[in-house]
N, C-alpha and C positions, 0 to 999 in steps of 0.2 A: 273648186269642186263644184261650185254651181252653175259652171257651164254645161257639163254633161245632163244635170238636172233638167234643165233647162232645154236640152235638145231633145230629152227623151219626153217630155211635154209638147215639143212643136211634132212631134212625129218621125224623127230623125233618129237614129242610134236604136233600134228597138230590141230590145236584149227578151229571150224567150225565159222561163223562169224552169230553174233544174229542179225547185220544190215539189215534194209527194202531193202536199196540199194545194193547188190550186184556187188562185182568190183572183175575184173579177176586180176588185177593188182597190182605186188607184189609192190608199189612204196615206201612202207612202209620201207623194207627191203633195198633198194639202199640207203647207206649211200653218197653215192655222184655219181652227174653227169657225162659221158662219159667227156664231156667238161669243169668239173671245175677241170680236175686234168691240171698241169702243162704241157703244152709242150716243153714250152723253160725255162731252169729253170737261174735264173736270180745269177750271182756269188754275188751280196750282198745280205745279209740275210735278211737286212731290205727291200728291194725292193721284196726279194722273200714273206717276211711275208706281205706285203701290197697286191702282187698279189694277194697270197690265202687268204686275207682277202675278197680281191674285190671278188674274186670267191664264198667264202663262203657264202656272201650276196646273188650274184646271184642265189644259191642254196637256200638258206632260199628266197628271194623271189619267187622260183618256188613251194617251196614247202604249203607255205601259199595261192597260187595263187589253186594250187591240193585241198587242204583241204577247201578251202572258193566253190570251184566247186562241191567237195562232197558236203559240207554242204547243198550247193541251190539244190542239186537234192534230199536231204533226207527231205527237207523243202518242196519240190513241191509233195512228197510222198505221206507226212502225210496229206500234207492240201487234198489230193487228196482223202486218205482215208476220212478223215474229213467230207469231201463234199457227199461222197458216203454213209458214217453212215448216214447221216444227210437226203440222200434221201430215204433211207430203212426206217427210223423213220418216215418220211412222208406218204409215202405206208402204213407203221403199221397201223399208227392215222386213215387214211382213211378207211383202211378195219377193224377195229376194230369200231370205228365210225358206216361203213354202217351196218354191224354187230347186232349192238345194234337197229339202226332203224329198220332193219327186223325183229329182235325179237321182238321189241315192236310193229309192225304193226301187226308180229302175233297172238301177244296175245289177242293183244287190236280185233281180228277177229273172236278170241272165247269167250271172255265175253264179247261185246260189240255187241247188236243184227244189227243196221244200221251201223254199220261201214263197210266203203269199203275202199281198195284202189283208190283214181281216181288220172289218170295222164290225 
């Protein structure tokens, strides 16, 4: 599982994103935040592991926050697309309805002797 990620970092196997919202950041490939590395390494193994766990939790919270923001932007984009699709459908239906009315009136003018379009 580690190998494909490593190849992507090196420039091989570049995959085009199929997501709606394009992100230019490579946050998925960063395994550790710069501030999540221990600056002062405690001598006690227990303290060192506790500090690493604390920093790992901070990293996890940040990753979840980033994923949440990305999902919000995707949801917004999908909602906007649905709204615009509904708007296009409304205009299509009103245009089709208008054409039907106009063609009906034109046919009535041809076949009914006293019919006039009065406005």
